MIRO-754423 format. One record per residue: residue number from 0; chain; x, y, z of N, C-alpha, C in turn. Coordinates in steps of 0.02 Angstrom, whole numbers, plus 32768, in hexadecimal, padded with zeros to 4 digits. Example, Ala and Ser with C-alpha at 12.3 -4.5 7.8 and 13.67 -1.06 7.14 Angstrom:
<pts>
PT/0/A/8294/7EE4/8186/8267/7F1F/8186/8294/7F5B/8186
PT/1/A/8282/7F90/8162/82AC/7FCB/8165/8285/8002/818A
</pts>
This chain:
<pts>
PT/0/A/B455/CA60/60A4/B422/CA71/6072/B441/CA77/602D
PT/1/A/B47A/CA9A/602C/B49B/CAA5/5FEC/B4B1/CA63/5FCD
PT/2/A/B4CE/CA37/5FF6/B4E5/C9F7/5FDC/B4AB/C9CA/5FC9
PT/3/A/B475/C9CE/5FF0/B43C/C9A2/5FE6/B411/C9B6/5FAA
PT/4/A/B404/C9F8/5FA3/B3D5/CA0F/5F70/B3F3/CA41/5F3E
PT/5/A/B432/CA53/5F48/B451/CA87/5F1F/B44E/CA79/5ED5
PT/6/A/B45F/CA3D/5EC0/B460/CA2C/5E78/B41A/CA31/5E5A
PT/7/A/B3E8/CA1A/5E7E/B3A3/CA1D/5E64/B38C/CA64/5E5B
PT/8/A/B39A/CA8D/5E8E/B386/CAD4/5E8A/B3AB/CAF7/5E51
PT/9/A/B3EC/CAEA/5E4C/B414/CB0A/5E17/B3FC/CAF6/5DD2
PT/10/A/B3ED/CAB6/5DC8/B3D4/CA9F/5D87/B391/CABF/5D76
PT/11/A/B365/CAC3/5DA8/B324/CAE1/5D9C/B32C/CB2B/5D89
PT/12/A/B353/CB4F/5DAF/B35E/CB96/5DA1/B37E/CB9F/5D5C
PT/13/A/B3AE/CB74/5D4B/B3CF/CB7A/5D0A/B39D/CB6B/5CD1
PT/14/A/B36F/CB3D/5CDD/B33D/CB2D/5CA9/B310/CB69/5C9B
PT/15/A/B305/CB93/5CCD/B2DE/CBD0/5CC3/B308/CC07/5CA3
PT/16/A/B344/CC11/5CBC/B36B/CC4D/5CAC/B39F/CC44/5C75
PT/17/A/B3B5/CC07/5C69/B3E8/CBF9/5C36/B427/CC23/5C41
PT/18/A/B437/CC30/5C7F/B471/CC57/5C91/B48A/CC3E/5CD4
PT/19/A/B4C7/CC22/5CD5/B4E0/CC02/5D11/B4EA/CC34/5D4A
PT/20/A/B4FF/CC70/5D3B/B50A/CCA2/5D6F/B4C8/CCB3/5D92
PT/21/A/B493/CCBE/5D6B/B452/CCCD/5D87/B436/CC91/5DAD
PT/22/A/B442/CC55/5D93/B42A/CC19/5DB4/B44C/CC10/5DF8
PT/23/A/B48C/CC20/5DFC/B4B0/CC1D/5E3C/B494/CC50/5E6E
PT/24/A/B483/CC8B/5E55/B463/CCBD/5E80/B420/CCA4/5E9B
PT/25/A/B3FA/CC82/5E71/B3B9/CC67/5E86/B3C4/CC31/5EBB
PT/26/A/B3F6/CC07/5EB1/B406/CBD4/5EE2/B414/CBF4/5F26
PT/27/A/B43E/CC26/5F26/B44F/CC49/5F63/B411/CC6A/5F83
PT/28/A/B3EA/CC8C/5F5A/B3AE/CCAE/5F74/B37B/CC7C/5F90
PT/29/A/B376/CC42/5F70/B348/CC0F/5F88/B35C/CBF6/5FCD
PT/30/A/B39C/CBE9/5FD6/B3B4/CBD2/6017/B3AD/CC08/604C
PT/31/A/B3B6/CC46/6039/B3AD/CC7E/6068/B363/CC82/607C
PT/32/A/B336/CC79/604C/B2EE/CC79/605C/B2DD/CC41/608C
PT/33/A/B2FC/CC07/6083/B2EF/CBCF/60B0/B306/CBE0/60F6
PT/34/A/B340/CBFF/60FC/B359/CC12/613E/B32E/CC48/615E
PT/35/A/B317/CC77/6137/B2ED/CCAE/6151/B2A9/CC94/6168
PT/36/A/B289/CC6C/613F/B245/CC55/614D/B243/CC1B/617F
PT/37/A/B277/CBF2/617E/B27B/CBB7/61A8/B239/CB90/61A9
PT/38/A/B221/CB7A/616F/B1E1/CB58/616D/B1E4/CB14/6191
PT/39/A/B1AE/CB03/61B2/B1A9/CAC1/61D2/B189/CA92/619F
PT/40/A/B1B1/CA64/6186/B199/CA37/6151/B19A/C9EF/616B
PT/41/A/B16A/C9C8/6152/B15F/C984/616C/B195/C952/6158
PT/42/A/B1B0/C959/611D/B1DF/C926/6105/B212/C946/60D7
PT/43/A/B247/C920/60C8/B279/C939/6098/B25C/C948/6053
PT/44/A/B229/C922/603F/B20B/C92F/5FFD/B1E5/C972/5FFE
PT/45/A/B1C5/C983/6036/B1A5/C9C4/603C/B1D9/C9FC/603D
PT/46/A/B211/C9EE/605E/B247/CA1E/6061/B261/CA2E/601B
PT/47/A/B26D/C9FA/5FF4/B286/CA03/5FB0/B252/CA26/5F85
PT/48/A/B213/CA14/5F8C/B1DD/CA33/5F65/B1D9/CA7E/5F76
PT/49/A/B1DF/CA8F/5FB6/B1DD/CAD5/5FCB/B217/CAFC/5FAB
PT/50/A/B252/CADF/5FAF/B28D/CB00/5F93/B287/CB0A/5F47
PT/51/A/B26E/CAD7/5F25/B267/CADC/5EDC/B231/CB0F/5EC9
PT/52/A/B1FC/CB13/5EF0/B1C7/CB44/5EE2/B1E2/CB8B/5EEC
PT/53/A/B209/CB95/5F21/B228/CBD6/5F2C/B258/CBE7/5EF4
PT/54/A/B281/CBB6/5EE0/B2B2/CBC2/5EAA/B28E/CBD3/5E69
PT/55/A/B257/CBB1/5E5B/B230/CBBF/5E1E/B214/CC06/5E20
PT/56/A/B1F8/CC19/5E59/B1DC/CC5D/5E5F/B212/CC92/5E59
PT/57/A/B24B/CC87/5E79/B282/CCB7/5E74/B29C/CCBB/5E2C
PT/58/A/B29E/CC83/5E09/B2B4/CC82/5DC4/B285/CCA9/5D97
PT/59/A/B244/CCA0/5DA3/B212/CCC6/5D7B/B219/CD11/5D88
PT/60/A/B225/CD23/5DC7/B22F/CD69/5DD8/B26D/CD85/5DB4
PT/61/A/B2A1/CD5C/5DB2/B2E0/CD71/5D91/B2D5/CD7A/5D46
PT/62/A/B2AE/CD4E/5D28/B29F/CD54/5CE1/B27A/CD95/5CD4
PT/63/A/B249/CDA5/5CFD/B223/CDE3/5CF5/B251/CE20/5CFE
PT/64/A/B27C/CE1D/5D31/B2AB/CE54/5D3D/B2D9/CE5E/5D01
PT/65/A/B2F3/CE28/5CE6/B31F/CE2D/5CAC/B2FA/CE47/5C6F
PT/66/A/B2BB/CE33/5C67/B294/CE4B/5C2E/B288/CE96/5C33
PT/67/A/B278/CEAF/5C6D/B26D/CEF7/5C77/B2AE/CF1D/5C6B
PT/68/A/B2E5/CF04/5C87/B325/CF26/5C7F/B339/CF28/5C35
PT/69/A/B330/CEF1/5C12/B342/CEEE/5BCB/B316/CF1E/5BA3
PT/70/A/B2D6/CF24/5BB4/B2A9/CF52/5B92/B2BF/CF99/5B9B
PT/71/A/B2D3/CFAC/5BD8/B2EA/CFF0/5BE5/B328/D000/5BBC
PT/72/A/B358/CFD1/5BB9/B395/CFDD/5B93/B385/CFE3/5B48
PT/73/A/B357/CFB9/5B31/B344/CFBA/5AEB/B323/CFFC/5AD9
PT/74/A/B2F7/D014/5B05/B2D4/D053/5AF8/B306/D08D/5AF3
PT/75/A/B338/D08D/5B1F/B36A/D0C2/5B1C/B390/D0BF/5ADA
PT/76/A/B3A3/D083/5AC6/B3C8/D07C/5A87/B39E/D091/5A4C
PT/77/A/B35F/D07D/5A4C/B333/D08F/5A14/B327/D0DA/5A10
PT/78/A/B321/D0FA/5A49/B316/D142/5A4A/B352/D165/5A2A
PT/79/A/B38D/D14F/5A39/B3C9/D16D/5A1D/B3CF/D15D/59D2
PT/80/A/B3BD/D11F/59BF/B3C3/D10B/5979/B38E/D12E/594E
PT/81/A/B354/D139/596C/B31C/D157/5948/B330/D19B/592D
PT/82/A/B351/D1C2/5955/B367/D204/5942/B3B1/D20A/5952
PT/83/A/B3D8/D1E3/5930/B420/D1E1/593F/B440/D226/593C
PT/84/A/B427/D250/590F/B443/D292/5909/B436/D2BD/5947
PT/85/A/B404/D2A9/5971/B3F5/D2CF/59AD/B405/D2A9/59ED
PT/86/A/B428/D272/59E8/B437/D24A/5A24/B460/D273/5A56
PT/87/A/B489/D2A1/5A3E/B4B1/D2CB/5A6B/B484/D2F7/5A97
PT/88/A/B449/D309/5A7D/B41A/D331/5AA4/B402/D30A/5AE0
PT/89/A/B3F1/D2C9/5AD6/B3D9/D2A0/5B0E/B411/D295/5B40
PT/90/A/B44F/D293/5B29/B487/D28D/5B58/B48B/D2CD/5B82
PT/91/A/B47F/D306/5B63/B480/D345/5B88/B445/D349/5BB9
PT/92/A/B40C/D32E/5BA6/B3D2/D32E/5BD2/B3E2/D309/5C12
PT/93/A/B409/D2D3/5C0D/B41B/D2AC/5C48/B443/D2D4/5C7B
PT/94/A/B462/D30B/5C65/B489/D335/5C92/B45E/D366/5CBA
PT/95/A/B420/D36E/5CA6/B3F3/D39E/5CC8/B3DF/D384/5D0D
PT/96/A/B3CD/D3B2/5D3A/B3B1/D39D/5D7A/B371/D376/5D6E
PT/97/A/B360/D349/5D9C/B328/D31B/5D94/B2E6/D33E/5D82
PT/98/A/B2D6/D375/5DA4/B294/D395/5D98/B28E/D3AF/5D51
PT/99/A/B2C5/D3C3/5D33/B2C3/D3DA/5CED/B2C6/D39F/5CBD
PT/100/A/B2F0/D36F/5CCF/B2F9/D334/5CA4/B2B7/D30F/5C9B
PT/101/A/B291/D306/5CD2/B254/D2DF/5CCC/B21F/D303/5CA3
PT/102/A/B218/D344/5CAA/B1E4/D367/5C82/B1F8/D369/5C38
PT/103/A/B238/D373/5C2A/B24F/D374/5BE4/B245/D32F/5BC5
PT/104/A/B255/D2FC/5BEB/B24D/D2B8/5BD1/B203/D2AA/5BC4
PT/105/A/B1D8/D2B9/5BF4/B190/D2AA/5BEC/B171/D2D3/5BB3
PT/106/A/B187/D311/5BAB/B16A/D33D/5B78/B184/D32B/5B32
PT/107/A/B1C6/D329/5B2B/B1E3/D320/5AE8/B1EA/D2D8/5AD3
PT/108/A/B1FB/D2AC/5B01/B207/D267/5AEE/B1C7/D23D/5AF1
PT/109/A/B19F/D247/5B25/B161/D220/5B2D/B125/D241/5B0C
PT/110/A/B12A/D283/5B00/B0F5/D2A6/5ADD/B0B9/D2BB/5B08
PT/111/A/B0C3/D2BE/5B4B/B08C/D2D2/5B77/B083/D31E/5B75
PT/112/A/B045/D333/5B81/B037/D37B/5B87/B04D/D392/5BCD
PT/113/A/B053/D3D3/5BD5/B067/D3ED/5C17/B033/D3DC/5C4B
PT/114/A/AFF3/D3DB/5C38/AFBE/D3C9/5C68/AFC6/D381/5C7F
PT/115/A/AFD5/D354/5C51/AFDD/D30D/5C62/B01D/D303/5C8C
PT/116/A/B051/D327/5C7C/B090/D323/5CA3/B082/D33A/5CEA
PT/117/A/B05C/D370/5CF2/B04A/D389/5D34/B025/D354/5D5B
PT/118/A/AFF9/D331/5D3A/AFD3/D2FB/5D5A/B001/D2C2/5D6E
PT/119/A/B02E/D2AE/5D42/B05C/D277/5D4F/B08A/D287/5D89
PT/120/A/B0A6/D2C4/5D8A/B0D7/D2D7/5DBC/B0B8/D2F7/5DFB
PT/121/A/B076/D2FE/5DF9/B053/D31C/5E32/B06D/D362/5E40
PT/122/A/B070/D38A/5E0C/B085/D3D0/5E10/B050/D3FB/5DEF
PT/123/A/B056/D43C/5DF9/B02B/D46B/5DD5/B043/D46F/5D8D
PT/124/A/B014/D47B/5D60/B026/D480/5D19/B054/D4BB/5D0D
PT/125/A/B049/D4F2/5D30/B075/D52C/5D28/B0BD/D51C/5D3E
PT/126/A/B0C4/D4F2/5D71/B107/D4DD/5D88/B128/D4B3/5D52
PT/127/A/B102/D487/5D34/B11D/D45C/5CFE/B135/D487/5CC4
PT/128/A/B10C/D4B8/5CB1/B120/D4E5/5C7A/B15F/D50C/5C8C
PT/129/A/B164/D524/5CCA/B1A0/D548/5CE0/B1DD/D51A/5CDF
PT/130/A/B1D5/D4DD/5CF9/B20D/D4AE/5CF9/B222/D49B/5CB2
PT/131/A/B1F1/D496/5C86/B200/D486/5C41/B228/D4BE/5C21
PT/132/A/B214/D4FB/5C2D/B237/D535/5C11/B27E/D53A/5C2E
PT/133/A/B283/D535/5C71/B2C5/D53A/5C91/B2F2/D500/5C7B
PT/134/A/B2D6/D4C5/5C74/B2FC/D48B/5C5D/B317/D496/5C17
PT/135/A/B2ED/D4B1/5BEB/B303/D4BF/5BA7/B33C/D4F2/5BA6
PT/136/A/B337/D525/5BD1/B36D/D557/5BD4/B3AE/D538/5BED
PT/137/A/B3A9/D50F/5C20/B3E5/D4ED/5C39/B402/D4BE/5C04
PT/138/A/B3D5/D49C/5BE1/B3EB/D46F/5BAB/B40E/D496/5B74
PT/139/A/B3F3/D4CF/5B65/B412/D4FB/5B33/B459/D50E/5B48
PT/140/A/B461/D51F/5B88/B4A4/D531/5BA1/B4D4/D4F5/5B9E
PT/141/A/B4BB/D4BA/5BB0/B4E5/D47E/5BAE/B4FB/D470/5B67
PT/142/A/B4CD/D474/5B38/B4DD/D466/5AF2/B50C/D49B/5AD5
PT/143/A/B500/D4D9/5AE7/B52B/D50F/5ACF/B572/D504/5AE8
PT/144/A/B578/D4F2/5B27/B5B9/D4E8/5B46/B5DD/D4AA/5B2A
PT/145/A/B5B7/D473/5B24/B5D5/D434/5B0E/B5E3/D431/5AC3
PT/146/A/B5B8/D450/5A9C/B5BD/D449/5A54/B5CA/D48A/5A30
PT/147/A/B5D0/D4BF/5A56/B5E1/D501/5A3A/B5B3/D514/5A00
PT/148/A/B571/D511/5A0D/B541/D523/59DA/B538/D56F/59D4
PT/149/A/B552/D592/5A04/B54D/D5DB/5A03/B505/D5F2/5A02
PT/150/A/B4F4/D61B/59D2/B4B2/D63A/59CF/B480/D612/59A6
PT/151/A/B493/D5D7/598F/B465/D5AE/5967/B429/D59B/5990
PT/152/A/B434/D589/59D0/B3FC/D574/59FA/B3DB/D5B2/5A12
</pts>
């Protein structure tokens, strides 16, 4: 299969992705899909068409995955650049336990109310407010320890 259709699949994947490493991954994934599915096809032309259709779909999925990943990285960079003077605070937030980190992020970064956060996280609003308060206190300790702000905070 690789010798017979490998070049065609690789060229198709490269035409979508413009990245040889990703195109090689698509080639490999396409052949794995063929082995897993073991489709019964009438002729070699149907076989090639099936492989190319799978390669095209996998390539489109890879493009979408890369777009989402790039957006996430960009958003993180922009958040830090937006308030560069406070980027150290977001680094400290990352050190918090998940339950505090998520409410602080949703409240301060995304701008949600405690009622909306409770709805999003499927918690009671009073629990969200408690987690927000406790998270802020832990954040204060982290910042005091890391940056020696003393009594400023």
